[in-house]
Each structure stands twice: as C-alpha cells, then as structure tokens.
KOLVOBA-830895 format. One record per atom (N, C-alpha, C): x, y, z. Coordinates in steps of 0.2 Angstrom, whole numbers, padded with zeros to 4 digits, always signed. Example, Ala and Ser with C-alpha at 12.3 -4.5 7.8 and 13.67 -1.06 7.14 Angstrom:
+0066-0028+0039
+0062-0022+0039
+0066-0016+0039
+0064-0011+0035
+0068-0005+0036
+0064+0000+0039
This chain:
+0111+0104-0109
+0116+0103-0104
+0118+0095-0103
+0124+0093-0101
+0126+0086-0101
+0122+0083-0095
+0122+0076-0096
+0119+0072-0090
+0123+0073-0084
+0120+0074-0078
+0123+0074-0072
+0122+0068-0068
+0127+0067-0063
+0126+0062-0058
+0125+0065-0051
+0120+0062-0047
+0118+0064-0041
+0120+0059-0035
+0124+0061-0030
+0124+0058-0024
+0119+0060-0019
+0115+0055-0016
+0110+0057-0011
+0110+0053-0005
+0108+0055+0000
+0107+0051+0006
+0102+0054+0011
+0098+0050+0013
+0092+0052+0018
+0095+0051+0025
+0093+0056+0029
+0096+0057+0036
+0090+0059+0040
+0090+0058+0047
+0086+0060+0052
+0087+0067+0053
+0082+0071+0055
+0083+0078+0057
+0088+0079+0062
+0089+0075+0067
+0093+0075+0073
+0101+0075+0070
+0102+0072+0064
+0109+0071+0062
+0110+0077+0057
+0106+0081+0055
+0107+0086+0050
+0113+0090+0051
+0113+0093+0057
+0119+0098+0059
+0126+0094+0058
+0126+0088+0061
+0133+0085+0060
+0135+0084+0053
+0130+0082+0049
+0131+0080+0042
+0133+0087+0038
+0129+0092+0039
+0131+0098+0036
+0138+0101+0038
+0139+0101+0044
+0146+0103+0046
+0152+0099+0043
+0151+0092+0042
+0155+0088+0039
+0156+0090+0031
+0151+0091+0028
+0151+0092+0021
+0154+0099+0019
+0152+0104+0024
+0155+0111+0023
+0163+0111+0024
+0165+0107+0029
+0172+0107+0030
+0176+0103+0025
+0173+0098+0022
+0176+0094+0016
+0174+0098+0009
+0171+0103+0009
+0170+0107+0003
+0166+0104-0002
+0161+0100+0000
+0156+0097-0004
+0150+0101-0006
+0149+0103-0012
+0143+0108-0013
+0137+0105-0013
+0134+0104-0007
+0128+0100-0006
+0121+0104-0006
+0116+0101-0006
+0109+0104-0005
+0106+0100+0000
+0101+0103+0004
+0097+0099+0009
+0090+0100+0008
+0086+0095+0008
+0079+0096+0007
+0075+0092+0012
+0070+0095+0015
+0065+0091+0019
+0060+0088+0015
+0060+0081+0016
+0054+0078+0013
+0048+0077+0018
+0043+0081+0016
+0038+0082+0021
+0035+0076+0023
+0033+0071+0018
+0029+0065+0020
+0034+0060+0024
+0040+0060+0023
+0044+0056+0026
+0047+0058+0032
+0047+0065+0034
+0050+0068+0039
+0057+0067+0040
+0060+0067+0034
+0068+0066+0034
+0071+0071+0030
+0077+0072+0030
+0081+0076+0026
+0084+0072+0020
+0085+0075+0014
+0089+0072+0009
+0095+0077+0007
+0101+0074+0008
+0107+0078+0006
+0108+0076-0001
+0110+0080-0005
+0112+0079-0012
+0118+0083-0014
+0121+0080-0019
+0127+0084-0022
+0127+0081-0029
+0129+0086-0034
+0129+0084-0041
+0136+0086-0044
+0137+0082-0049
+0143+0083-0053
+0142+0079-0060
+0146+0082-0065
+0146+0079-0072
+0151+0073-0072
+0155+0073-0067
+0160+0068-0066
+0158+0062-0062
+0157+0056-0065
+0154+0050-0061
+0159+0048-0056
+0165+0048-0057
+0170+0046-0052
+0170+0050-0046
+0169+0057-0047
+0168+0061-0041
+0162+0059-0037
+0157+0058-0040
+0151+0056-0036
+0151+0050-0033
+0154+0045-0036
+0156+0038-0033
+0160+0039-0027
+0165+0044-0027
+0169+0045-0021
+0165+0048-0015
+0160+0052-0017
+0156+0054-0011
+0152+0048-0008
+0150+0044-0012
+0146+0038-0010
+0151+0033-0006
+0157+0033-0008
+0162+0029-0004
+0163+0032+0003
+0163+0038+0003
+0165+0042+0010
+0159+0042+0014
+0153+0043+0011
+0147+0045+0015
+0142+0040+0015
+0142+0035+0011
+0136+0030+0010
+0131+0033+0005
+0125+0031+0006
+0120+0034+0001
+0120+0030-0005
+0117+0034-0011
+0117+0031-0017
+0119+0036-0023
+0120+0033-0029
+0121+0037-0034
+0116+0036-0040
+0114+0041-0043
+0110+0040-0049
+0111+0045-0055
+0110+0043-0061
+0110+0047-0067
+0104+0052-0067
+0105+0058-0068
+0100+0063-0069
+0100+0066-0076
+0095+0065-0080
+0095+0068-0087
+0092+0075-0086
+0094+0080-0091
+0091+0087-0090
+0083+0087-0090
+0080+0082-0094
+0073+0082-0094
+0070+0079-0087
+0074+0077-0083
+0071+0074-0076
+0072+0079-0071
+0074+0086-0072
+0076+0090-0067
+0069+0093-0065
+0065+0089-0062
+0059+0092-0059
+0058+0089-0052
+0053+0091-0048
+0052+0088-0041
+0050+0081-0042
+0052+0077-0037
+0049+0070-0036
+0042+0070-0034
+0039+0064-0034
+0032+0064-0032
+0031+0065-0025
+0036+0064-0021
+0034+0065-0013
+0035+0073-0012
+0038+0077-0016
+0039+0084-0015
+0033+0088-0018
+0028+0088-0015
+0022+0091-0018
+0020+0098-0016
+0025+0101-0014
+0024+0109-0013
+0020+0110-0006
+0020+0106-0001
+0016+0107+0005
+0020+0112+0009
+0026+0113+0009
+0030+0117+0013
+0028+0125+0012
+0028+0129+0017
+0026+0136+0017
+0031+0139+0022
+0035+0144+0020
+0040+0148+0024
+0038+0155+0024
+0036+0158+0030
+0034+0165+0030
+0040+0169+0032
+0042+0174+0028
+0047+0178+0029
+0044+0185+0031
+0045+0187+0038
+0042+0193+0041
+0035+0193+0039
+0033+0199+0037
+0026+0200+0035
+0025+0202+0027
+0031+0200+0024
+0031+0202+0017
+0031+0196+0012
+0034+0191+0013
+0035+0185+0009
+0033+0179+0011
+0030+0175+0006
+0029+0168+0007
+0033+0164+0002
+0037+0159+0005
+0041+0155+0000
+0038+0148+0001
+0036+0145-0005
+0033+0139-0005
+0035+0134-0011
+0034+0128-0011
+0036+0124-0016
+0030+0123-0021
+0024+0126-0019
+0018+0125-0023
+0018+0128-0029
+0015+0125-0034
+0014+0128-0041
+0007+0127-0043
+0005+0130-0049
-0001+0129-0052
-0007+0132-0047
-0012+0128-0046
-0018+0130-0043
-0016+0131-0035
-0012+0128-0032
-0010+0129-0025
-0007+0135-0024
-0002+0137-0029
+0001+0144-0028
-0004+0149-0029
-0009+0149-0034
-0014+0154-0035
-0018+0154-0028
-0020+0149-0025
-0024+0149-0019
-0020+0153-0014
-0014+0152-0013
-0010+0155-0008
-0010+0163-0009
-0009+0165-0016
-0010+0172-0017
-0016+0175-0016
-0022+0171-0017
-0028+0173-0015
-0029+0174-0007
-0027+0169-0004
-0028+0169+0003
-0024+0174+0007
-0018+0176+0004
-0013+0181+0007
-0012+0186+0002
-0016+0191+0001
-0015+0196-0004
-0010+0201-0002
-0009+0202+0004
-0004+0207+0006
+0003+0204+0006
+0004+0198+0004
+0011+0195+0004
+0013+0193-0003
+0019+0194-0004
+0022+0191-0010
+0023+0184-0010
+0020+0180-0014
+0021+0173-0014
+0027+0171-0019
+0032+0168-0017
+0037+0165-0021
+0037+0158-0022
+0036+0155-0028
+0036+0148-0029
+0042+0145-0031
+0045+0141-0027
+0052+0138-0028
+0051+0130-0027
+0049+0126-0032
+0048+0119-0031
+0055+0116-0030
+0056+0111-0027
+0063+0108-0026
+0066+0106-0033
+0072+0108-0035
+0075+0106-0041
+0082+0105-0039
+0086+0104-0044
+0093+0102-0043
+0097+0108-0043
+0096+0112-0038
+0100+0118-0037
+0099+0120-0030
+0103+0125-0027
+0102+0127-0021
+0097+0132-0020
+0094+0133-0014
+0090+0139-0013
+0083+0138-0014
+0080+0133-0011
+0072+0133-0011
+0069+0137-0005
+0074+0140-0001
+0071+0144+0004
+0071+0141+0011
+0071+0135+0012
+0071+0132+0018
+0078+0132+0022
+0083+0132+0019
+0090+0132+0022
+0091+0138+0026
+0093+0138+0032
+0094+0144+0036
+0098+0150+0033
+0103+0148+0028
+0107+0153+0025
+0103+0157+0020
+0098+0154+0017
+0094+0157+0012
+0088+0161+0016
+0085+0158+0020
+0080+0161+0024
+0082+0167+0028
+0088+0167+0031
+0090+0173+0034
+0092+0178+0030
+0095+0177+0024
+0096+0182+0019
+0090+0186+0017
+0084+0182+0016
+0078+0184+0014
+0075+0189+0020
+0076+0187+0026
+0074+0191+0032
+0077+0198+0032
+0084+0197+0031
+0088+0204+0031
+0086+0208+0025
+0084+0205+0019
+0082+0209+0014
+0076+0213+0015
+0071+0209+0017
+0065+0212+0019
+0065+0217+0024
+0069+0217+0029
+0071+0222+0034
+0073+0228+0031
+0078+0227+0027
+0082+0233+0023
+0077+0237+0019
+0073+0233+0015
+0068+0236+0011
+0063+0240+0015
+0061+0237+0021
+0056+0241+0025
+0059+0247+0028
+0065+0247+0029
+0068+0253+0033
+0070+0259+0028
+0071+0258+0022
+0073+0263+0017
+0068+0267+0015
+0069+0273+0013
+0065+0278+0010
+0063+0276+0003
+0058+0278+0000
+0057+0276-0007
+0062+0279-0012
+0063+0275-0017
+0068+0277-0022
+0071+0271-0025
+0074+0272-0031
+0077+0266-0035
+0083+0263-0031
+0084+0256-0032
+0090+0253-0029
+0091+0247-0033
+0098+0245-0033
+0101+0239-0036
+0104+0235-0031
+0103+0228-0033
+0106+0223-0028
+0110+0218-0032
+0116+0217-0029
+0121+0212-0032
+0120+0205-0028
+0119+0200-0031
+0118+0193-0028
+0123+0189-0030
+0128+0188-0025
+0134+0184-0026
+0132+0176-0024
+0133+0172-0029
+0131+0165-0027
+0124+0164-0027
+0120+0166-0033
+0113+0166-0033
+0109+0159-0032
+0113+0154-0033
+0109+0147-0033
+0103+0147-0038
+0098+0145-0035
+0092+0145-0039
+0088+0151-0040
+0091+0157-0038
+0089+0164-0039
+0084+0166-0035
+0083+0163-0029
+0077+0165-0024
+0078+0172-0022
+0084+0174-0020
+0085+0181-0017
+0085+0186-0023
+0087+0184-0029
+0087+0189-0034
+0079+0190-0036
+0076+0185-0036
+0068+0186-0038
+0065+0189-0032
+0066+0188-0026
+0063+0192-0021
+0065+0199-0021
+0071+0201-0022
+0073+0208-0023
+0069+0211-0028
+0068+0208-0034
+0064+0211-0040
+0057+0212-0038
+0054+0207-0034
+0047+0208-0032
+0047+0213-0027
+0052+0214-0023
+0051+0219-0017
+0053+0226-0020
+0054+0227-0026
+0055+0234-0029
+0062+0236-0032
+0067+0231-0032
+0073+0233-0035
+0072+0235-0042
+0076+0240-0044
+0076+0243-0051
+0080+0238-0055
+0085+0235-0053
+0089+0230-0056
+0093+0226-0051
+0093+0219-0053
+0097+0214-0049
+0102+0211-0054
+0108+0211-0052
+0113+0207-0055
+0115+0201-0051
+0114+0195-0054
+0115+0189-0050
+0121+0185-0053
+0125+0183-0049
+0131+0180-0051
+0131+0172-0048
+0133+0168-0053
+0133+0161-0051
+0138+0157-0056
+0142+0153-0053
+0147+0149-0057
+0145+0143-0059
+0140+0140-0056
+0137+0133-0058
+0132+0134-0063
+0133+0131-0069
+0129+0132-0075
+0122+0129-0073
+0121+0123-0070
+0115+0120-0068
+0111+0125-0064
+0114+0128-0059
+0110+0132-0055
+0108+0138-0059
+0112+0141-0063
+0111+0147-0067
+0105+0145-0072
+0105+0140-0075
+0099+0138-0079
+0092+0138-0075
+0093+0135-0069
+0087+0135-0065
+0085+0142-0062
+0090+0146-0061
+0088+0153-0059
+0085+0157-0064
+0087+0156-0070
+0084+0160-0076
+0077+0158-0077
+0075+0151-0076
+0069+0149-0077
+0064+0151-0071
+0067+0152-0065
+0063+0154-0059
+0061+0162-0060
+0066+0165-0063
+0065+0173-0064
+0059+0173-0069
+0059+0169-0074
+0054+0170-0080
+0047+0168-0077
+0047+0162-0072
+0041+0160-0069
+0038+0166-0065
+0042+0170-0062
+0039+0175-0058
+0039+0182-0061
+0040+0182-0068
+0039+0188-0072
+0043+0194-0070
+0050+0192-0068
+0054+0197-0067
+0061+0197-0071
+0061+0193-0076
+0067+0191-0080
+0070+0198-0083
+0066+0202-0084
+0068+0209-0087
+0072+0213-0083
+0071+0212-0076
+0075+0216-0071
+0080+0212-0068
+0082+0206-0069
+0087+0202-0067
+0092+0200-0072
+0098+0202-0071
+0103+0200-0076
+0108+0195-0073
+0107+0189-0076
+0111+0183-0074
+0118+0183-0077
+0123+0182-0073
+0130+0182-0076
+0133+0175-0073
+0135+0171-0078
+0139+0165-0075
+0146+0167-0075
+0149+0167-0068
+0155+0170-0067
+0157+0168-0060
+0164+0168-0059
+0166+0167-0052
+0165+0174-0048
+0163+0174-0042
+0161+0180-0038
+0167+0184-0037
+0173+0181-0035
+0179+0185-0034
+0181+0189-0041
+0181+0185-0046
+0183+0188-0053
+0179+0194-0055
+0172+0193-0054
+0167+0198-0056
+0168+0204-0052
+0169+0203-0045
+0170+0209-0041
+0176+0213-0043
+0182+0209-0044
+0188+0212-0046
+0188+0216-0052
+0184+0214-0057
+0183+0217-0064
+0179+0223-0063
+0173+0223-0059
+0169+0229-0057
+0166+0232-0063
+0163+0228-0067
+0160+0230-0074
+0153+0232-0074
+0149+0231-0068
+0142+0232-0068
+0140+0238-0064
+0144+0243-0063
+0143+0249-0059
+0143+0247-0051
+0139+0252-0047
+0139+0251-0040
+0132+0249-0038
+0131+0246-0032
+0125+0243-0029
+0123+0246-0023
+0117+0246-0021
+0115+0248-0015
+0115+0243-0009
+0114+0237-0012
+0115+0231-0008
+0119+0225-0011
+0124+0222-0007
+0127+0217-0010
+0126+0211-0005
+0123+0206-0008
+0121+0200-0004
+0126+0194-0006
+0128+0190-0002
+0133+0185-0003
+0132+0179+0001
+0129+0174-0002
+0128+0168+0002
+0133+0163+0000
+0139+0163+0003
+0145+0159+0001
+0149+0156+0007
+0153+0151+0005
+0157+0148+0011
+0161+0154+0013
+0163+0153+0020
+0167+0158+0023
+0174+0160+0020
+0177+0155+0017
+0184+0157+0014
+0183+0161+0008
+0177+0160+0004
+0176+0164-0002
+0173+0171+0000
+0169+0171+0006
+0167+0178+0008
+0173+0182+0010
+0178+0179+0014
+0184+0183+0016
+0188+0185+0010
+0189+0181+0005
+0193+0183+0000
+0190+0188-0005
+0183+0188-0005
+0180+0193-0009
+0178+0200-0006
+0178+0200+0000
+0176+0206+0004
+0180+0212+0002
+0186+0211+0001
+0191+0217+0000
+0188+0221-0007
+0184+0218-0011
+0182+0221-0017
+0175+0224-0017
+0172+0223-0011
+0165+0225-0011
+0165+0233-0011
+0169+0237-0008
+0169+0244-0008
+0169+0247-0015
+0173+0244-0020
+0173+0247-0027
+0167+0245-0031
+0162+0241-0028
+0156+0239-0031
+0150+0242-0028
+0151+0246-0023
+0145+0248-0018
+0145+0256-0018
+0138+0258-0017
+0137+0265-0016
+0140+0267-0009
+0140+0273-0008
+0143+0276-0002
+0139+0274+0004
+0133+0272+0004
+0129+0270+0009
+0126+0263+0009
+0130+0259+0005
+0128+0252+0004
+0127+0248+0010
+0123+0243+0009
+0123+0238+0015
+0125+0231+0012
+0127+0227+0016
+0129+0220+0014
+0125+0215+0018
+0123+0210+0015
+0120+0204+0018
+0124+0198+0017
+0127+0195+0022
+0132+0189+0021
+0129+0183+0025
+0130+0177+0022
+0128+0171+0025
+0132+0165+0022
+0130+0159+0024
+0134+0154+0022
+0140+0151+0026
+0140+0155+0032
+0146+0153+0036
+0143+0150+0043
+0148+0146+0046
+0146+0143+0053
+0147+0148+0059
+0144+0146+0064
+0146+0150+0070
+0153+0150+0072
+0157+0145+0071
+0164+0145+0072
+0168+0149+0067
+0165+0151+0062
+0168+0155+0057
+0166+0163+0057
+0162+0164+0062
+0159+0171+0062
+0164+0176+0063
+0168+0175+0068
+0173+0180+0070
+0178+0182+0064
+0180+0177+0060
+0185+0178+0055
+0181+0182+0049
+0175+0180+0048
+0171+0184+0043
+0170+0191+0045
+0168+0192+0052
+0167+0199+0055
+0173+0203+0054
+0179+0200+0056
+0185+0204+0055
+0186+0206+0048
+0185+0202+0043
+0186+0203+0036
+0181+0209+0034
+0175+0208+0036
+0170+0213+0034
+0172+0220+0037
+0174+0220+0043
+0177+0227+0046
+0182+0230+0043
+0187+0226+0041
+0193+0228+0037
+0191+0231+0030
+0186+0228+0027
+0184+0230+0021
+0180+0236+0021
+0178+0238+0027
+0174+0244+0027
+0166+0243+0028
+0164+0237+0030
+0157+0235+0031
+0156+0232+0037
+0157+0235+0043
+0156+0232+0050
+0149+0229+0050
+0149+0223+0053
+0143+0219+0053
+0140+0221+0060
+0133+0223+0060
+0130+0225+0066
+0124+0221+0068
+0121+0217+0063
+0116+0213+0065
+0117+0206+0063
+0115+0201+0067
+0117+0194+0066
+0110+0190+0067
+0109+0185+0063
+0104+0180+0064
+0107+0173+0064
+0106+0169+0069
+0109+0163+0070
+0103+0158+0070
+0104+0152+0066
+0099+0147+0066
+0103+0140+0066
+0103+0137+0072
+0107+0131+0072
+0115+0134+0072
+0119+0130+0068
+0126+0132+0068
+0127+0138+0062
+0122+0139+0059
+0123+0144+0053
+0121+0151+0055
+0125+0156+0052
+0125+0163+0054
+0124+0167+0047
+0120+0172+0048
+0119+0177+0043
+0120+0184+0046
+0123+0189+0043
+0125+0195+0046
+0123+0201+0041
+0122+0207+0044
+0120+0213+0040
+0125+0218+0042
+0127+0222+0038
+0131+0228+0040
+0131+0234+0035
+0132+0240+0037
+0132+0246+0032
+0139+0248+0031
+0140+0251+0025
+0147+0254+0024
+0148+0260+0029
+0155+0260+0031
+0157+0265+0035
+0157+0272+0031
+0155+0277+0035
+0155+0284+0031
+0163+0286+0031
C-alpha cells in the first residue's frame, strides 16, 4: 500500500466533544485515541493526498507526518494498558503477547479481544464502537441457540466482526471502503483465529446493499455517519431475515430523530438507545 500522511492533534479530555462535533459536521474521517500516560486524546486523520492533510492542519492546527506501511504499529506510549469491559462477555484491550495471555487466564469466562491502536477506526474505546458491542452482546444473550449471520457495514478495524465471530456467528460479512482499514481488519481477524468465518469486502455500503449479493442476515450492524445511515436504510429489508435486528451507531444526539424516522420508514423501528456524551447507538427489530 502507498505511503499515507497523517494529521494529528493532541487535545484535553474536556475539549473532545467540541472537536468531535466539528470534525463530524465537516465530514473529516477521524479517529480518537486516549493516550493513557499523557491523559490526553489524540485526534488523527489519514489520506494519501498530502495537500488534503495539509489543509486539515491549516484549519485545525496540529501537525502532519508521513506514515510508511511498515510503521503502522502502536507508538511507544500506547502500551496496551486500557481495558474495556463489555457486559459480562467481552474484554477489549490494547494488550498483546504475554499481557493478553495473562488477561485470558485471569478472566476465563470472558472473551478477550486484543486491538492495539493502529491507523484505522475501532479500537473499542469510542462510544460508537463500544455501544455497538454492548448491543451485540445483549442480542446474543437473548436469542435461542442456532446459527446466525451478521453484516457489518463500515467495519473499520474489524472489532465488531471479530466479536461476532467469537460470540458464535456462523458467518460475518464485513464491508469497508477504506483500504487501509480493510487491511488492518483482515490482520485482526487472523490474529483472533476467526478469518475463516469473516468475509471482508472492500465496497461502498450503499452499493453493496443495493446489489444484495450475499444473502440475508440475522443482524445488520452499521456504524456510519447519519447521512449514510439514512441513505442505506431503505435497502436493509432486502438483505435481512424476517426477524432480523439492526444495530445502528455513528450519529449524534441532534441527528437521532432523523435516523429514527428513516429506520421506522425502512421497517426497522428503533426501540433501545444508548447515549454516551453526544453519541447515540440504537437497536431495533424488523416489523412483522
């Protein structure tokens, strides 16, 4: 893969909500990582176009650096100390190697997902990702035994797809348009020994749903910006089983009403909501 350029900026926790709102409104595809030792957040955005990255620096401050493919690894300050507990089923951590093994031994009744910070979305800390995982765990706990398939739209680094496979999905189809994130997701599936049950497809979410070439799914998860959620929801029904559920995230509280109306119109009324800060995730079941 070609060399990328990264814009990054360190901010205080109190400023995170304001910055995230600004980047979402201006449609900058960013990631946010907590730097444990510094007690600050790092905002990052990537592009192969140096001019685009320089334009972000001009608008938002921060810095720009060149990132080679061989450098797509955690930095020295990102040592895997974070641990995120999802209900009573999952542990999401940045730890690898001996620390990951130690967590698995300490918590034998939980599934440990190891997602070290890399240059893609979805390390598990962000509310949009964490709340999708919570809803997925809830859904798995409520259903009767049997095989099931999950469609993950906008899979990022593959955390939801990997979690679904670990939780018992017979098959997961994960869609991602960003080639960098897709490469990262494939490696994460391999590291968790679930690559044979996760089919990664580099495609636009709307185009994939409209084509409908991968059968129907028991769960459709979509962690996307509100505009993309609203435009793709009309295609959900043709890609879903008659009792399918949807898990939606990636939209702000101010956008929740529009997303809810679109889901209702598409035949998937949203019944459960999780809010964390300004971010919302929602879950709904297909109308009979």
